[in-house]
N, C-alpha and C positions, 0 to 999 in steps of 0.2 A: 784364204782366197785361192781359187783355182782359175785357170784361164785357158783359152784356146785362140789360135790365130789362123786366119785364112787369108789368101791373097788371090785377087782376080787380075787376069791379063787377057787381052783379046786373043792372044796366041794360044794360051793354055787353059783358059776358063778358070774355074775356081779350084784352087789347090790348097791343101792343108799344110800349114807351116809348123805348127806346134800344138800339142794337146797334152795338158797335164793330167796325171793320174787322178781320178776321182771327179773330173769335170763332167757336168751333165748339161746338155743343151737346154733342156726344159727348166733347169734351175739357174740358168744364167740371169744375172741381175742387171748388168749394164753392158752395152755393146758400143764400141767406138767404130765408126765407119768413115775412114779417111780415104779420099781419092780425088781424081781430076774432076773438073766441072763437067766435062762431057760425059764421063761414066756415071757420076752421081745423078745426073739428070735423066738417066735411063731407068725407068720405073721397074724394069725387070730385075735389076740388081737389088734394089731395096726390097722387093717382094721376096726374093730368094733369102735374104738375111732375115726378114720378118718371119718367114715360115720356119727357118732353122732355129731361131731363138724366140719362141712364141710369147714368153713371159718377161722378156727383158725390155728395158728402155734403150732405144736405139738412137744414139747421138751421131749425126753425120756432119762432116765439114769438108769443103773443098780445099785443096792444097797446091803447093808448088813442089810436091814430092813427099813420099811417105817414109817414115822411119820405123824400123823394127831394130834388130841387132845389126842391120845393114841398111843402106839407102836404096830405096826403090825409085828409080828415076825415069820410068816410062809411063805408059798409060796403065795405071794400076788402081785397084781399091785394096786397101789393107783393113781387115776386120779383126778387132781384138775384143773377144767376149770374156766377161769377168763374172765369176760366181762368188759373190760375197756371202760368207756364212754367218757372220756376227755383226755386220754393219748395215744399218738402215740407210737408204738414200732417198732423196726427193729431187725431182727434176722439174724445172719450170722454164718456160720460154715465152718470148714476146717479140713482136716485130717493130722495127723502127718506125713504120708508118702509123702505129697506134699511139704514138706519144709525140711531144713537142720537140724533144732533143735527146741526145745520147745520155745526158745526166739523168733525166727523168726515166729513161729506159732502164738504166742501172738501178736506180732507187726503187722503182715499181717492182722490178724483178726480185730484188733482194727482200722486199717486204712480203713477197709471195712465199718465200721459204720460211718454214717453221724455225724459230730460233732456239727451241728447247734442245739442248745437247748438240747443237750444231758445232762441228769442229773445223770443217774446211769447205770452201766453195771453189769448184772448178768451173771456169768460164770458157765457153766456146762461142765466139762471136763472128758475125759478118765482118769482113776485113776491108770493105770498100766504102760503104755509106755510113758506117758507125764511127764516131770519134772515140777512139779507145781510151784516151785520157779522161774524157768526161764520163764515159761508161764506168770506168773504175772508180772515179770519184763518187758517182751515184751509188754504186754498190757499197762502198765504204761508209757512205752516210747513213745507211740503214743496217749496218753490221757491227757487232761487238768487236772491240779491238783484239779480243782473244781468238777470233776466227781468222785463220789464214786464207789467202785468196791467190790462186794461180790460174793459168790457162793460156789461151792464144786466140788470135784472129785469123780467120780463114784466108786462103790465098787462091790465085788462079794462074799459076805458072808465070808470074811477073807480067801478066797482061794488063792488070789494073783496070779491068772492065766490069767484072761481076764476080762475087763470091757467094757460096751456097752453104747454109747451115740449117739443121732441123732436128727435131726430136719426134720420133715415131711417125714420120711422114716423108714424102719425097722432098729433098732439100730445095730451098728457095732462097731468094735474096732478102737481106735486111733483118734476118733473125739473130737473136741472141739466146743462148741456152745456159742456165745455171744448174749445176749438179751439187746438191748439198750432201755431205758425208756426216754421219751422226754417231755419237757414242764414244766410249773410251776403248773400244776393242780394235781400233785402227790407228796406226802410227803413220803420220804424213809429214814428209820433209820436203825442203825445196832449196834451190840454189840458182843463181843467175850470174853470168859473166860474159863480157864482150871480147876484148882482145884487139881493138883497133888502135892505130897510132894517130895522134893529133898532129896537125901541122898548120902553119900560117899564124897570123895575129889573132889575139882574143878580140871578139867584136861584141857589141851590145845590140840586142833586139830592141829596136825603137818603135816599131809599129807592127802589131799583130792582132788578129781577132780570132780567138779560139785556136784552131789548128791551121789557120791561114796566115802565112808570113808575108808582110809587105816590105818592111825596111829593116836593114841592119846598118848601124852607125849613121842613120839618117839618109841612107842611100837605098836605091831599089835592090832588094835582096836577090831577085832573079838574075839581074845583070851581074852582080858580084859572083853568084853561084856559077853562072855560065862561063865567066872569065876563068874560074878555077878549073872547070871541067874541060875547057879547050875544045878539041875536036869532038869529044864525047857529048857535048851540049846538044848536038844534033840528034842524039839518041834518047833524050829525055822523054818521059820520066824514068824509063828503065835504067839508064845509066846512073841515076841518082843513088841507086842501091850500092854502088861502088864508092860513093863519097857522102856518107852521112854527116850529120851535125852533132857535135857533143854540146849539150846544154847544161850549164851550171846555174843553180838557183842559190841566191843569197841565203846563208844560214843552213844549207843542206850539204852534207859532206859528199854524198854520192851523186855524180852527174847522171843525166839521162841522155840516151842516144835517140835521135830522131831521123827518120827516113822520109823522103818525099814520095807522096802517092800520085800527085798530079801537078802540072804547071799550067798557068794561064798567061800566054804570051801577051794577049791584049791588055789584061789588067796588070801584068807584071808581078804576079803572085805565085807562091808555091803553097800547096796543101800537103800537110804532114799527117802521118797516122795518129799522132798525138798533139796536144797543145804546145804552142810556142809562146812562152811567157814574156811579156814586155818587161824590160829591165834585166832579163837573164843574160848571162855571158855565153856566147857560142864560139865554137872553133871547128874548122873542117877536120875530117878524119879520112884516113885511107887504110887500105888493107895491109896487114902484116900476117903472112900465111901462118907462120909458126905460132904467133901469139894468138890467132883466132882458134887454132886447134888446141892450144894450151888453155884457152878460155873455156872450152867445153869441158876439159878435164877438171879445171878449177871449180866449175859449177857443180860437178859431181862430188868433188872432194868437200865442198861446202855442206852438202847433205850429210856426209859421213861425220865430219868433225863437229858441226854445230849441234847436231842432234844425237850424237853418239850412236850412230847406226851400226849395230853390231853384226847384223846378218844380211845376207843378200835380200833386198826388198822384193816383195811379190811382183810389183809392177813398177817400171820406170817409164814415166811419161816425159818425152822430150819435145819441146817446141823451139825450133831454131829459125832464125830469120832467113827468108829467101835470098837476101843480100849476101849472107855468109855462103850460101850454096853457090851463087853465081861467081863469087870471088874464088872460092876454093876449087871449084870445077872438079877435076879428076881427083883432087885430094879430099873431097868431101867425106869419103869413107873414113878417113883418119879421124875426123871429128867424132863420129859415132863410135869408132873403135876405142877412142880414148875414154869414152864414158863406160863402155862395156868392161874395159880393163879395171876400172875402179869398182864396179858393182859385181862383176862376175857373170859367168855364163848361165847360172841357174835362174836369174831373173827374167821376166818377160818384159820386152822393150816395145814401146809403141810411141807414135808421135808424128809430126809433120813439119814441113817448112812453111812459114807463116808470113803474114803482113804485119804482125805485131805480137809481142810476147808479154804476158802478164805475170808478175811475180813481185814479192817484196825485194827490197835491196838486199845486198849481201849481209848487212849487219843490223837489220831491224825488221819489224813485222809489217811496216807500212807498204801496202801493195802499190805498184806503179805500172804504167805501160812502158815497155822497153821496145827498141828496135835494134836490129843487128846484134842480137844477144842470143845465147843459148840458155834457156831456162829448163830446169829439170825438177819434176815433182815425183816423189816416190810414195808408194802405198804398200803398207805391210799390215795384214791382220794378225793380231796378237793371239798367242796360244791360250 
């Protein structure tokens, strides 16, 4: 695998960041185009990338910041072009408007992928209108248990208005893209870790429908949530990124973290990026700066230890929640630096700050939607 990275800014235009020896633009297989909603909506930027990599599949997603071996926190587009030499890929996409719900969206998309020698599915999803939990469940329903699934949900600088995703066209709302990686010539590893502290009593979800939460302990959930937020309740839904919920399901060791996408004051409800399960136990969470940074490093270490990763991976794809970025603020560089320290300077790093992260738990293959988590997927083509 060979790669090249470019970055665009309004001040400097297109600038080359990295180009590996032997990389050929015409031989590029897959291109990731991560950037702000405003810049990705500009047709000229897509046309530039299309002309530069004429034979590649171009997958775009809007973000709340881009990640390479550092954080890009202004108006940017980060392009990572990959030249796969031994690994076939297949890319499929579908819009949420073409199906009944997010579960059907995931199932239909997964069925579109050929399952012969399928090793891994990378998901790039709209992060506003798609229910990430149902999407993942739908994908899993049509996928062999031997196939790993990771990815993330697009973002829009924590505005929670619209997100953009596409393959081989100008990005638009409601799209989900699946990238299938095939064969035995590629090694793919993954890891996920949070690092938030829990506080307050354990509570039971007593009324919810999908990803909409109505009641906790038989009381209005939004009222309870606002009481915990205090003055920050006036800044909802954005301030909810600072106080996610930890959700524990009976019979499952690993809890899930859930972040609010929107609130409805008239109905007294909160809409989350993923499902809130009736009967589950929830607890409020808050930031611990050092533990969040350690969580990113732990996610990287999971890749190395679980899969005996002996060499620097060719590509390290990081998807980190926008909530982590808002909490860490000026220390956000430390999160990325901790990952680079694990894998080394020779690897190519790409990724974005998201509205949701998709990865298996730390100790099994079952993929779930996460919030407030750093998820890392590495790709290495074998000699």
